[in-house]
KEMARVO-944136 format. One line per 2 residues: number of its first residue (from 1); for each residue x, y, z of N, C-alpha, C. Coordinates in Angstrom, 3 decimals, always signed. Layout:
<rs>
NUM	X:Y:Z:X:Y:Z:X:Y:Z  ...
</rs>
This chain:
<rs>
1	-17.939:-10.620:-1.422:-16.682:-10.443:-2.050:-16.633:-9.413:-3.162  -17.583:-8.605:-3.260:-17.775:-7.625:-4.198:-16.550:-6.590:-4.184
3	-16.150:-6.250:-3.017:-14.987:-5.282:-2.937:-13.721:-5.833:-3.462  -13.582:-7.230:-3.489:-12.401:-7.863:-4.075:-12.238:-7.442:-5.566
5	-13.304:-7.184:-6.326:-13.134:-6.969:-7.739:-12.346:-5.638:-7.870  -12.430:-4.681:-7.023:-11.669:-3.533:-7.212:-10.263:-3.657:-6.729
7	-10.062:-4.430:-5.653:-8.761:-4.825:-5.158:-7.996:-5.680:-6.228  -8.617:-6.518:-6.838:-8.040:-7.475:-7.881:-7.767:-6.627:-9.126
9	-8.503:-5.596:-9.411:-8.348:-4.670:-10.602:-6.842:-4.020:-10.362  -6.638:-3.464:-9.208:-5.359:-2.938:-8.905:-4.229:-3.860:-8.994
11	-4.337:-5.099:-8.452:-3.324:-6.063:-8.519:-3.032:-6.501:-9.981  -4.030:-6.587:-10.725:-3.961:-6.960:-12.258:-3.146:-6.000:-12.897
13	-3.333:-4.734:-12.713:-2.645:-3.655:-13.400:-1.157:-3.664:-12.985  -0.878:-3.921:-11.706:+0.425:-4.085:-11.188:+1.250:-5.253:-11.820
15	+0.515:-6.306:-12.077:+1.115:-7.502:-12.658:+1.382:-7.200:-14.074  +0.617:-6.512:-14.755:+0.713:-6.160:-16.198:+1.875:-5.238:-16.377
17	+2.177:-4.416:-15.387:+3.236:-3.458:-15.479:+4.683:-3.960:-15.027  +4.615:-4.813:-13.999:+6.021:-5.202:-13.424:+6.150:-6.771:-13.457
19	+5.037:-7.429:-13.918:+5.213:-8.874:-13.904:+5.350:-9.444:-12.597  +6.357:-10.515:-12.562:+6.518:-11.228:-11.281:+7.221:-10.558:-10.252
21	+7.719:-9.302:-10.534:+8.344:-8.474:-9.456:+7.279:-8.022:-8.483  +5.945:-8.064:-8.918:+4.867:-7.796:-7.888:+4.687:-9.121:-7.111
23	+4.858:-8.955:-5.768:+4.661:-10.000:-4.868:+3.472:-9.760:-3.899  +2.489:-10.600:-3.915:+1.307:-10.317:-3.157:+1.040:-11.375:-2.042
25	+1.917:-12.189:-1.761:+1.839:-13.095:-0.642:+3.169:-13.452:+0.018  +3.062:-14.139:+1.104:+4.321:-14.647:+1.815:+4.907:-13.584:+2.662
27	+6.122:-13.851:+3.148:+6.859:-13.014:+4.096:+7.069:-11.678:+3.619  +7.206:-11.411:+2.343:+7.528:-10.037:+1.736:+6.459:-9.060:+2.151
29	+5.162:-9.519:+2.201:+4.105:-8.634:+2.489:+3.698:-8.504:+4.005  +4.439:-9.206:+4.771:+4.004:-9.346:+6.266:+4.526:-8.098:+7.004
31	+3.658:-7.544:+7.845:+4.022:-6.514:+8.794:+3.828:-7.039:+10.135  +4.879:-6.848:+10.882:+4.980:-7.463:+12.205:+4.791:-6.393:+13.258
33	+3.806:-6.824:+14.118:+3.552:-5.966:+15.313:+3.899:-6.824:+16.591  +4.032:-6.285:+17.683:+4.246:-6.998:+18.963:+3.028:-7.890:+19.190
35	+3.224:-9.206:+19.110:+2.140:-10.001:+19.405:+1.199:-10.501:+18.198  +1.362:-9.818:+17.109:+0.535:-10.119:+15.921:+1.171:-9.678:+14.653
37	+0.527:-10.067:+13.550:+1.092:-9.525:+12.263:-0.154:-9.211:+11.353  +0.237:-8.498:+10.316:-0.749:-8.186:+9.293:-0.136:-8.233:+7.935
39	-0.838:-8.067:+6.900:-0.277:-8.118:+5.493:-0.681:-6.901:+4.786  +0.192:-6.424:+3.930:-0.212:-5.387:+3.001:-0.548:-6.047:+1.712
41	-1.032:-5.392:+0.642:-1.420:-5.920:-0.572:-0.299:-6.504:-1.407  +0.862:-5.839:-1.340:+1.910:-6.401:-2.157:+3.255:-5.505:-2.073
43	+4.196:-6.000:-2.738:+5.479:-5.289:-2.788:+6.016:-5.320:-4.144  +6.733:-4.450:-4.650:+7.565:-4.502:-5.835:+8.937:-4.989:-5.256
45	+9.280:-6.184:-5.668:+10.396:-6.900:-5.027:+11.515:-5.991:-4.694  +11.872:-5.878:-3.504:+12.856:-5.109:-2.796:+12.823:-3.583:-3.120
47	+11.735:-3.070:-3.464:+11.589:-1.635:-3.854:+10.595:-0.977:-3.058  +9.322:-1.319:-3.111:+8.383:-0.511:-2.432:+7.144:-1.360:-1.918
49	+6.559:-0.898:-0.853:+5.449:-1.469:-0.275:+4.100:-0.920:-0.888  +3.056:-1.627:-1.199:+1.938:-1.206:-1.799:+0.670:-1.696:-1.113
51	-0.272:-0.719:-0.935:-1.645:-0.913:-0.483:-2.553:-0.441:-1.619  -3.649:-1.228:-1.837:-4.686:-0.878:-2.740:-5.940:-0.807:-1.979
53	-6.666:+0.365:-2.074:-7.819:+0.545:-1.239:-8.953:+1.087:-2.143  -10.216:+0.521:-1.805:-11.331:+1.067:-2.571:-12.502:+1.389:-1.541
55	-12.170:+1.313:-0.327:-13.276:+1.459:+0.671:-13.435:+2.888:+1.066  -14.259:+3.065:+2.098:-14.603:+4.463:+2.617:-13.351:+4.990:+3.387
57	-13.217:+6.207:+3.575:-12.078:+6.884:+4.190:-11.721:+6.340:+5.533  -12.629:+6.029:+6.396:-12.418:+5.499:+7.631:-11.632:+4.168:+7.508
59	-11.957:+3.389:+6.573:-11.336:+1.995:+6.391:-9.987:+2.178:+5.743  -9.967:+3.154:+4.809:-8.531:+3.452:+4.145:-7.574:+3.795:+5.223
61	-7.945:+4.603:+6.220:-7.019:+5.064:+7.267:-6.418:+3.878:+7.981  -7.096:+2.824:+8.227:-6.518:+1.629:+8.854:-5.371:+1.081:+8.067
63	-5.563:+1.030:+6.687:-4.628:+0.399:+5.854:-3.301:+1.231:+5.927  -3.405:+2.571:+6.171:-2.189:+3.323:+6.049:-1.156:+2.995:+7.203
65	-1.657:+2.488:+8.340:-0.863:+2.100:+9.400:+0.105:+0.970:+9.017  -0.571:-0.101:+8.360:+0.159:-1.239:+7.886:+1.102:-0.867:+6.865
67	+0.728:+0.075:+5.973:+1.778:+0.459:+4.906:+2.931:+1.193:+5.541  +2.735:+2.055:+6.517:+3.744:+2.751:+7.144:+4.656:+1.912:+7.965
69	+4.095:+0.869:+8.433:+4.899:-0.171:+9.318:+5.652:-1.181:+8.552  +5.440:-1.174:+7.191:+6.094:-2.236:+6.339:+7.589:-1.770:+6.255
71	+8.467:-2.812:+6.369:+9.946:-2.371:+6.459:+10.499:-1.729:+5.138  +9.972:-1.788:+4.043:+10.442:-1.189:+2.804:+10.160:+0.400:+3.045
73	+11.219:+1.125:+2.578:+11.054:+2.639:+2.885:+10.161:+3.326:+1.915  +10.039:+2.829:+0.741:+9.140:+3.403:-0.163:+7.781:+2.832:-0.174
75	+6.768:+3.715:-0.199:+5.278:+3.327:+0.023:+4.442:+3.945:-1.056  +3.600:+2.984:-1.679:+2.651:+3.597:-2.678:+1.257:+3.087:-2.223
77	+0.299:+4.073:-2.088:-1.063:+3.828:-1.888:-1.794:+4.046:-3.168  -2.480:+3.011:-3.641:-3.321:+3.122:-4.802:-4.762:+3.145:-4.327
79	-5.476:+4.216:-4.635:-6.897:+4.307:-4.352:-7.689:+4.034:-5.447  -8.650:+3.180:-5.349:-9.704:+2.834:-6.485:-10.934:+3.470:-5.952
81	-11.569:+4.349:-6.676:-12.619:+5.219:-6.294:-14.008:+4.527:-6.218  -14.026:+3.263:-5.797:-15.325:+2.502:-5.798:-16.363:+2.904:-4.686
83	-15.876:+3.041:-3.485:-16.868:+3.242:-2.349:-16.511:+4.535:-1.699  -15.757:+5.324:-2.231:-15.398:+6.633:-1.550:-16.383:+7.763:-1.825
85	-16.863:+8.506:-0.779:-17.731:+9.475:-0.974:-17.165:+10.660:-1.729  -15.915:+11.058:-1.442:-15.148:+12.044:-2.097:-13.622:+11.634:-2.372
87	-13.485:+10.894:-3.485:-12.135:+10.423:-3.670:-11.012:+11.338:-3.711  -11.283:+12.542:-4.227:-10.178:+13.564:-4.175:-9.850:+14.000:-2.701
89	-10.796:+14.104:-1.925:-10.624:+14.428:-0.488:-9.883:+13.327:+0.246  -10.202:+12.116:-0.149:-9.481:+10.980:+0.374:-8.007:+10.908:+0.112
91	-7.729:+11.310:-1.059:-6.317:+11.423:-1.607:-5.598:+12.376:-0.794  -6.122:+13.575:-0.621:-5.452:+14.679:+0.139:-5.342:+14.323:+1.636
93	-6.392:+13.635:+2.168:-6.364:+13.102:+3.583:-5.199:+12.151:+3.757  -5.139:+11.193:+2.886:-4.087:+10.233:+2.927:-2.783:+10.742:+2.783
95	-2.542:+11.782:+1.892:-1.276:+12.369:+1.686:-0.824:+13.106:+2.998  -1.812:+13.663:+3.691:-1.537:+14.473:+4.927:-1.150:+13.483:+5.933
97	-1.795:+12.296:+6.138:-1.495:+11.323:+7.084:-0.150:+10.750:+6.889  +0.127:+10.270:+5.698:+1.487:+9.645:+5.350:+2.541:+10.672:+5.543
99	+2.308:+11.877:+5.173:+3.357:+13.022:+5.363:+3.621:+13.201:+6.786  +2.610:+13.119:+7.581:+2.781:+13.430:+9.064:+3.386:+12.394:+9.698
101	+3.100:+11.173:+9.451:+3.427:+9.958:+10.276:+4.607:+9.186:+9.672  +4.968:+9.468:+8.518:+6.128:+8.571:+7.956:+7.350:+8.822:+8.723
103	+8.213:+7.826:+8.796:+9.494:+7.783:+9.503:+10.542:+8.449:+8.665  +11.623:+8.843:+9.215:+12.658:+9.498:+8.421:+13.236:+8.435:+7.423
105	+13.391:+8.914:+6.230:+13.895:+8.099:+5.188:+12.775:+7.417:+4.435  +11.520:+7.454:+4.801:+10.522:+6.842:+4.104:+9.945:+7.815:+2.922
107	+9.569:+7.338:+1.825:+9.045:+8.089:+0.709:+7.625:+7.607:+0.564  +6.716:+8.484:+0.349:+5.294:+7.979:+0.232:+4.698:+8.660:-1.126
109	+3.785:+7.957:-1.728:+3.081:+8.408:-2.888:+1.671:+7.840:-2.814  +0.755:+8.741:-3.211:-0.657:+8.401:-3.289:-1.174:+8.716:-4.650
111	-1.879:+7.679:-5.262:-2.476:+7.962:-6.560:-3.939:+7.464:-6.546  -4.803:+8.159:-7.338:-6.180:+7.797:-7.421:-6.380:+7.327:-8.917
113	-6.850:+6.060:-9.005:-7.223:+5.599:-10.333:-8.520:+6.076:-10.785  -8.683:+6.004:-12.070:-9.964:+6.513:-12.647:-10.991:+5.364:-12.772
115	-10.479:+4.135:-13.039:-11.341:+3.017:-13.179:-11.524:+2.261:-11.874  -12.613:+1.365:-11.972:-12.843:+0.496:-10.804:-12.943:-0.973:-11.494
117	-13.133:-1.913:-10.554:-13.056:-3.238:-10.968:-14.137:-3.550:-12.017  -15.380:-3.057:-11.951:-16.385:-3.350:-12.892:-16.545:-2.252:-13.810
119	-15.682:-1.310:-13.882:-15.672:-0.263:-15.008:-14.173:+0.134:-15.151  -13.373:-0.747:-15.617:-11.973:-0.458:-15.759:-11.595:+0.509:-16.743
121	-10.483:+1.242:-16.497:-9.983:+2.188:-17.334:-8.444:+1.874:-17.526  -8.081:+0.782:-17.958:-6.758:+0.231:-17.877:-5.567:+1.079:-18.427
123	-5.856:+1.631:-19.561:-4.771:+2.303:-20.260:-4.377:+3.669:-19.374  -5.359:+4.316:-18.873:-5.019:+5.564:-18.102:-4.535:+5.246:-16.701
125	-5.170:+4.157:-16.065:-4.744:+3.732:-14.861:-3.322:+3.168:-14.829  -2.917:+2.423:-15.880:-1.620:+1.890:-15.979:-0.608:+2.914:-16.105
127	-0.887:+4.047:-16.832:-0.010:+5.088:-16.839:+0.203:+5.842:-15.507  -0.887:+5.979:-14.689:-0.749:+6.610:-13.394:+0.098:+5.708:-12.521
129	-0.010:+4.398:-12.597:+0.787:+3.519:-11.786:+2.317:+3.572:-12.225  +2.475:+3.547:-13.498:+3.791:+3.611:-14.029:+4.542:+4.870:-13.665
131	+3.818:+5.996:-13.790:+4.358:+7.254:-13.272:+4.744:+7.287:-11.847  +3.875:+6.741:-11.006:+4.356:+6.631:-9.605:+5.367:+5.759:-9.322
133	+5.570:+4.729:-9.957:+6.609:+3.728:-9.773:+7.897:+4.369:-10.281  +7.734:+5.050:-11.335:+9.129:+5.713:-11.930:+9.462:+6.755:-10.784
135	+8.505:+7.579:-10.269:+8.885:+8.597:-9.297:+9.497:+7.905:-8.090  +9.127:+6.713:-7.656:+9.629:+6.086:-6.515:+10.891:+5.287:-6.878
137	+11.308:+5.261:-8.178:+12.443:+4.550:-8.540:+12.310:+3.182:-8.646  +11.174:+2.658:-8.820:+10.837:+1.181:-8.940:+10.496:+0.606:-10.193
139	+10.599:+1.434:-11.220:+10.390:+1.056:-12.673:+11.405:+1.394:-13.506
</rs>
């Protein structure tokens, strides 16, 4: 469960910024596919879908599909640079994929945090998240 520390770091920051507007369970985070469903990490209530990823690029790419398929049109990918070989390259790769495959009317944003779960940098990372949420019109 070591990876959860990084994931929980991102969720903690979101809760500090938007409080109970951040929903991380239930139907709001469900993504429905034919014959199955998946969950994203959370939503800002009725505003944007959010994925938090700290894994290697190949694993991050899988999360992008669930993010793109969530019904909210605004999408925020928060990257925590814990297990990434080249975090900056992962950011650019994710921006490319989201830009290429987003549906009409979807707005996507990718941010890279500086801290990780066991080495947090809360003040700088909260500002990055706030800026992204403002840009998406969710703050």
